[in-house]
C-alpha positions as CSV (number, residue, x, y, z in Angstrom):
1,M,0.0,0.0,0.0
2,K,1.3,3.5,-0.9
3,Y,0.2,6.6,1.0
4,V,0.1,10.1,-0.3
5,V,-0.9,13.4,1.4
6,L,-1.8,16.2,-0.9
7,L,-1.8,19.4,1.1
8,G,-2.7,22.9,-0.3
9,D,-1.5,25.2,2.4
10,G,-4.2,27.7,3.5
11,M,-6.5,26.5,0.8
12,A,-9.7,26.9,2.8
13,D,-11.4,30.3,3.1
14,H,-14.6,32.2,3.8
15,P,-17.4,33.2,1.4
16,M,-16.6,36.4,-0.5
17,R,-18.9,39.0,-1.9
18,E,-16.6,39.4,-4.9
19,L,-17.1,35.8,-5.7
20,G,-20.9,35.8,-5.4
21,G,-20.8,34.3,-1.9
22,R,-18.4,31.5,-2.8
23,T,-15.0,30.8,-1.4
24,P,-11.9,30.7,-3.7
25,L,-12.0,26.9,-3.4
26,Q,-15.6,26.8,-4.6
27,A,-14.9,29.3,-7.4
28,A,-11.8,27.4,-8.7
29,F,-12.0,24.7,-11.4
30,T,-10.9,21.6,-9.5
31,P,-12.0,18.4,-11.4
32,N,-9.3,16.2,-9.9
33,M,-10.1,17.2,-6.3
34,D,-13.8,16.9,-7.0
35,Q,-13.2,13.4,-8.3
36,L,-11.5,12.3,-5.1
37,A,-14.3,13.8,-3.1
38,S,-16.9,11.9,-5.0
39,S,-15.1,8.5,-4.5
40,G,-13.6,9.0,-1.0
41,I,-14.4,9.5,2.6
42,R,-15.2,13.1,3.5
43,G,-14.8,14.8,6.8
44,T,-13.3,17.6,8.8
45,L,-10.5,17.9,11.3
46,T,-9.3,20.4,13.8
47,T,-5.6,21.0,13.2
48,I,-5.1,23.7,15.8
49,P,-5.6,22.6,19.5
50,K,-7.3,25.1,21.7
51,G,-4.9,27.8,23.0
52,Y,-2.4,27.5,20.2
53,D,-1.8,30.1,17.5
54,A,-3.1,29.0,14.0
55,G,0.3,28.5,12.5
56,S,1.3,26.1,9.7
57,D,3.8,24.6,12.2
58,V,1.1,23.4,14.6
59,A,-1.3,22.5,11.8
60,N,1.1,20.3,9.8
61,M,2.4,18.7,12.9
62,S,-1.1,17.6,13.7
63,I,-1.7,16.3,10.2
64,L,1.6,14.4,10.3
65,G,0.3,12.5,13.4
66,Y,1.9,14.4,16.2
67,D,0.0,16.0,19.0
68,P,1.3,19.6,19.2
69,R,0.4,19.7,22.9
70,E,3.2,17.1,23.4
71,F,5.7,17.8,20.6
72,F,5.5,21.5,19.6
73,S,8.4,23.7,20.8
74,G,8.3,26.5,18.2
75,R,8.4,27.1,14.5
76,A,12.0,28.2,14.1
77,P,13.6,25.0,15.4
78,L,11.8,23.0,12.7
79,E,13.2,25.4,10.1
80,A,16.7,25.0,11.6
81,A,16.5,21.3,11.1
82,S,15.7,21.8,7.4
83,M,18.8,24.0,7.1
84,G,21.0,21.4,8.7
85,L,21.4,23.3,12.0
86,D,21.8,21.0,15.0
87,L,20.8,23.3,17.8
88,A,22.6,22.8,21.1
89,P,20.4,22.4,24.2
90,D,20.9,26.1,25.2
91,E,20.4,27.6,21.8
92,V,17.1,29.2,20.8
93,A,16.2,29.6,17.1
94,Y,14.1,32.6,16.0
95,R,12.4,33.0,12.6
96,C,13.9,36.0,10.9
97,N,11.7,37.6,8.2
98,L,13.0,40.2,5.9
99,V,10.1,42.7,5.9
100,T,9.0,46.1,4.5
101,L,8.1,48.7,7.1
102,R,6.4,51.9,6.1
103,F,7.8,54.6,8.4
104,S,6.0,57.8,9.5
105,R,7.6,61.2,9.2
106,E,10.8,61.5,11.2
107,R,10.6,57.7,11.7
108,A,8.4,58.1,14.8
109,G,6.4,55.0,14.0
110,A,6.0,52.3,11.4
111,V,3.4,50.1,9.8
112,M,4.0,46.5,8.6
113,E,3.6,46.9,4.9
114,D,4.8,43.6,3.6
115,Y,5.8,40.5,5.6
116,S,7.9,39.2,2.7
117,A,9.7,42.3,1.3
118,G,8.0,41.8,-2.0
119,H,9.0,38.1,-2.0
120,I,12.6,39.1,-2.3
121,T,14.8,36.7,-4.2
122,T,17.0,34.3,-2.4
123,D,20.2,35.8,-3.8
124,E,19.2,39.3,-2.7
125,A,18.2,38.0,0.7
126,H,21.5,36.2,1.2
127,A,23.5,39.4,0.6
128,L,21.4,41.2,3.2
129,I,21.6,38.4,5.8
130,D,25.3,38.1,5.3
131,V,25.9,41.8,6.1
132,L,23.6,41.6,9.1
133,D,25.6,38.7,10.5
134,K,28.8,40.8,10.2
135,K,27.4,44.2,11.4
136,I,25.0,43.2,14.2
137,V,27.4,42.1,16.8
138,R,25.8,40.6,19.9
139,K,27.2,37.9,22.2
140,G,25.8,34.5,21.1
141,V,23.8,35.8,18.1
142,K,24.2,34.2,14.6
143,F,22.2,34.8,11.5
144,H,21.6,32.0,9.0
145,P,20.3,32.5,5.4
146,G,17.3,30.6,4.2
147,I,15.0,31.0,1.2
148,S,13.5,34.3,-0.1
149,Y,12.3,36.3,3.0
150,R,12.6,33.3,5.4
151,H,15.7,33.2,7.6
152,L,16.9,32.3,11.1
153,M,18.6,33.9,14.0
154,V,20.1,31.6,16.6
155,W,20.7,33.0,20.1
156,S,23.1,30.9,22.3
157,A,22.0,30.8,25.9
158,G,19.1,32.9,24.7
159,E,15.6,33.6,26.1
160,V,12.7,31.6,24.7
161,D,9.7,33.2,26.5
162,A,9.4,36.5,24.8
163,K,6.0,37.3,23.3
164,C,6.5,37.6,19.5
165,T,3.9,38.1,16.8
166,P,4.0,36.7,13.2
167,P,4.5,39.6,10.7
168,H,1.8,38.2,8.4
169,D,-0.7,38.7,11.2
170,I,-0.2,42.5,11.4
171,I,-0.2,43.6,7.7
172,G,-1.3,47.2,7.6
173,K,-1.0,47.7,11.3
174,D,1.2,49.9,13.5
175,I,4.0,47.6,14.7
176,S,4.4,49.3,18.1
177,A,1.8,47.1,19.8
178,Y,3.3,44.0,18.4
179,L,7.0,44.3,19.1
180,P,8.6,41.5,21.2
181,K,7.6,41.8,24.8
182,G,8.5,40.1,28.1
183,T,11.7,38.2,28.9
184,G,14.3,39.0,26.2
185,G,12.0,41.4,24.4
186,E,14.2,44.5,24.7
187,F,17.2,42.5,23.4
188,L,15.3,41.4,20.4
189,N,13.9,44.9,19.8
190,S,17.5,46.3,19.8
191,I,18.5,43.8,17.1
192,M,15.5,44.7,15.0
193,R,16.2,48.4,15.3
194,D,19.9,48.0,14.4
195,S,18.8,46.0,11.3
196,M,16.9,48.9,10.0
197,D,19.9,51.2,9.7
198,T,22.0,48.5,8.1
199,L,19.4,47.3,5.6
200,Q,18.1,50.7,4.4
201,K,21.6,51.7,3.1
202,H,22.4,48.4,1.4
203,P,22.8,48.5,-2.4
204,V,20.3,45.6,-2.8
205,N,17.6,47.7,-1.3
206,R,18.6,50.9,-3.1
207,Q,18.3,48.9,-6.4
208,R,14.9,47.4,-5.3
209,V,13.5,50.9,-4.6
210,S,14.8,52.2,-7.9
211,E,12.9,49.4,-9.6
212,G,9.7,50.1,-7.7
213,K,10.0,47.0,-5.5
214,N,9.4,46.8,-1.8
215,P,12.8,47.1,0.1
216,A,13.7,44.7,2.9
217,N,14.3,47.5,5.3
218,S,14.0,45.5,8.6
219,I,14.0,42.1,10.1
220,W,11.2,40.7,12.2
221,L,11.9,38.1,14.9
222,W,9.3,35.5,15.9
223,G,8.4,31.8,16.1
224,Q,11.2,31.0,18.6
225,G,11.9,27.6,20.3
226,R,14.5,25.0,21.2
227,K,15.3,21.7,19.4
228,P,12.3,19.4,19.4
229,S,12.3,15.6,20.1
230,F,10.0,13.5,17.9
231,R,9.1,9.8,17.9
232,P,10.2,8.7,14.4
233,F,7.4,8.3,11.8
234,K,8.8,4.9,10.8
235,E,8.6,3.7,14.5
236,K,5.0,4.9,14.7
237,Y,3.7,3.5,11.4
238,N,6.3,1.0,10.3
239,I,6.7,2.7,6.9
240,E,9.4,4.9,5.5
241,G,8.4,8.2,3.9
242,S,9.4,11.5,2.4
243,V,8.3,15.1,2.3
244,V,8.2,17.3,-0.8
245,S,8.0,21.0,0.0
246,A,9.8,24.3,-0.8
247,V,9.3,25.6,2.7
248,D,11.9,25.1,5.4
249,L,9.2,24.7,8.1
250,M,7.7,21.7,6.4
251,K,11.0,20.2,5.4
252,G,12.3,20.6,9.0
253,L,9.1,19.0,10.4
254,G,9.6,16.0,8.1
255,I,13.3,15.7,9.0
256,C,12.5,15.8,12.7
257,A,10.0,13.0,12.1
258,G,12.6,11.0,10.3
259,L,11.2,11.5,6.8
260,A,13.5,12.2,3.8
261,S,13.3,15.7,2.5
262,I,13.1,15.8,-1.3
263,D,14.5,18.9,-3.0
264,V,12.7,19.9,-6.2
265,P,14.4,22.3,-8.6
266,G,12.4,25.4,-9.1
267,A,10.2,24.9,-6.0
268,T,9.8,28.4,-4.5
269,G,6.9,28.2,-2.0
270,Y,5.2,30.9,-4.1
271,L,2.9,31.2,-7.1
272,D,5.7,30.5,-9.5
273,T,6.7,27.2,-7.9
274,N,7.5,24.1,-9.9
275,Y,4.2,22.3,-9.4
276,E,4.9,19.6,-12.1
277,G,8.3,18.9,-10.5
278,K,6.7,18.3,-7.1
279,A,4.4,15.7,-8.6
280,Q,7.2,14.0,-10.5
281,Y,9.6,13.9,-7.6
282,A,6.9,12.7,-5.2
283,L,6.0,9.7,-7.5
284,E,9.7,8.9,-8.0
285,S,10.1,8.8,-4.2
286,L,7.4,6.2,-3.9
287,K,9.6,3.7,-5.8
288,R,11.8,3.6,-2.7
289,R,9.4,4.5,0.1
290,D,5.7,4.0,0.9
291,F,4.6,7.4,2.1
292,V,5.0,10.9,0.7
293,Y,3.7,14.3,2.0
294,I,3.3,16.8,-0.8
295,H,3.1,20.4,0.5
296,V,2.2,23.3,-1.7
297,E,2.5,26.8,-0.2
298,A,1.1,29.0,-2.9
299,P,-2.6,29.2,-1.8
300,D,-1.5,30.4,1.6
301,E,0.8,33.1,0.1
302,A,-2.1,34.4,-2.0
303,G,-4.3,34.5,1.1
304,H,-1.8,36.5,3.0
305,M,-1.6,39.0,0.1
306,G,-5.4,39.3,0.1
307,N,-5.6,38.4,-3.6
308,H,-8.5,36.1,-4.4
309,N,-7.6,35.8,-8.1
310,D,-4.1,34.6,-7.2
311,K,-5.6,32.2,-4.7
312,I,-8.0,30.7,-7.2
313,K,-5.1,30.4,-9.7
314,A,-2.9,28.7,-7.1
315,I,-5.7,26.2,-6.2
316,E,-6.3,25.5,-9.9
317,D,-2.6,24.9,-10.5
318,F,-2.4,22.6,-7.5
319,D,-5.4,20.6,-8.8
320,A,-4.2,20.4,-12.4
321,L,-0.4,20.1,-12.0
322,V,-0.1,18.2,-8.7
323,V,-3.3,16.4,-7.7
324,G,-4.2,15.1,-11.2
325,P,-0.7,13.8,-12.1
326,V,-0.1,12.2,-8.7
327,V,-3.5,10.4,-8.7
328,R,-3.0,9.2,-12.3
329,G,0.6,8.1,-11.5
330,L,-0.4,6.2,-8.4
331,K,-2.2,3.6,-10.6
332,A,1.1,2.1,-11.5
333,F,1.9,1.3,-7.9
334,G,-1.2,-0.7,-7.2
335,D,-3.1,-0.3,-3.9
336,H,-2.9,3.2,-2.5
337,R,-4.6,5.8,-0.3
338,V,-4.7,9.6,-0.8
339,L,-5.4,12.2,1.8
340,L,-6.4,15.6,0.4
341,L,-6.7,18.7,2.7
342,P,-5.4,22.1,3.7
343,D,-3.6,22.6,7.0
344,H,-5.8,25.6,8.0
345,A,-7.8,28.3,6.4
346,T,-6.2,31.6,5.3
347,P,-9.2,33.8,4.5
348,I,-8.7,36.6,2.0
349,E,-10.6,39.0,4.1
350,L,-8.4,38.5,7.1
351,R,-5.0,37.8,5.4
352,T,-4.0,35.5,8.2
353,H,-4.7,32.0,9.4
354,T,-7.8,30.8,11.4
355,D,-8.2,27.8,13.6
356,E,-11.6,26.5,12.3
357,P,-12.0,22.8,11.2
358,V,-10.9,22.2,7.6
359,P,-12.3,19.7,5.1
360,F,-10.5,16.5,4.1
361,V,-11.0,13.7,1.6
362,L,-9.5,10.2,2.1
363,Y,-9.5,8.0,-1.0
364,D,-8.7,4.3,-0.8
365,S,-8.2,2.6,-4.2
366,T,-9.2,-0.8,-2.7
367,S,-12.6,0.5,-1.6
368,P,-13.7,3.5,-3.7
369,R,-17.1,5.0,-2.8
370,R,-19.8,6.0,-5.1
371,T,-21.7,9.2,-4.3
372,E,-24.8,10.2,-6.2
373,G,-25.1,13.7,-7.6
374,D,-22.5,16.4,-7.9
375,V,-19.8,16.3,-5.3
376,T,-17.2,18.9,-4.9
377,Y,-14.2,19.3,-2.7
378,D,-14.7,22.5,-0.7
379,E,-15.7,23.9,2.7
380,N,-19.3,22.8,2.3
381,I,-18.1,19.3,3.3
382,A,-18.4,20.5,6.9
383,R,-22.2,20.9,6.4
384,E,-22.7,17.3,5.2
385,K,-24.4,14.8,7.4
386,G,-22.6,11.6,8.4
387,I,-19.1,12.9,7.7
388,Y,-16.0,11.8,9.7
389,E,-14.9,14.4,12.3
390,F,-11.6,14.5,14.0
391,P,-11.6,17.2,16.8
392,D,-8.1,15.9,17.6
393,G,-6.6,16.4,14.2
394,Y,-3.4,14.4,14.9
395,K,-5.5,11.2,15.1
396,L,-6.4,11.4,11.4
397,M,-3.0,10.1,10.3
398,D,-3.6,7.0,12.5
399,F,-6.9,6.5,10.7
400,F,-5.3,7.1,7.3
401,I,-2.5,4.6,7.6
402,M,-3.7,2.0,10.2
403,K,-7.5,1.7,9.9
404,Q,-9.4,-0.7,7.7
405,I,-11.6,1.5,5.4
406,S,-14.7,0.2,3.8
């Protein structure tokens, strides 16, 4: 039996007036996801336990079969694992976004204009992170370059309890109420302030401004934590697997669980990602392993940008270029199961994540279901009678792999 998870990050949404009361998922043309919905088990799961922020870290940990209440220690340590950083017990990793702040006159205040600095290129970002690592001299602090706007700061013997806010949650808001607070907060604020002076003068940003692009004129620190300890996925389910993603968070989560991380050329975590390559590399990995987790970030990015047309396009590309080819390719492997779902909703109107239950479809090639009438994969699954419900989202993976389905 082969097992495939098809995950469109942030794919779920709320009804929109601009779409005639439909969600982007309902407005999109998704024949492949609809076909899975018509022949599989439909249900909902809660990926965010009560009291936790609605982050992709917590949500994907749940979907992978790990209870965040037991295993979650922060987002940044997962990304550190993806980057090959083996954190020491006293080291704290912080997510370090390159962001665009819009300053008031005389720089008396600032608004979070763009959490991604215009989705700055990786080459540009590396030049900026390199100069920060040289110029911001603090005992025990080291910057590590990642992809696009996503980077890390590691603080030896650092504080882990500061209250930090994800930058994508405060787009268009004055940052003063959301700066790091509590233990270690002033230290983090001083580093962020120093980054502004260094970055604003850098040739990369001067060039970006001249081209009409958002400059990366500050860093934003958040998502901190220490090295996590996971029970290996193979030990839990007696199968070996892999993860296909462009995002360090998801790669790191897989690595911490003992899954192989598959790098796909041209995978960006954005709307221009190599969808076809993700499908191809995932199918190739199934020749050596029995499980693959395919993560596509683009719908979530469009949600954060508040662009419903881009989100519809991202969902349609996911359906046509990932879901369709993978489902067709699985036929060559014999018996298989497919789990289709988002990790959370990223409503266009809010431009951030929410913790509501999300719809899933579980298809088993050995026992396909026949549903009369038109069936679509979208948020209306939650309104159906007789669906499967997983209020503890981490239990869905047990059901997906270990339960007899008929």
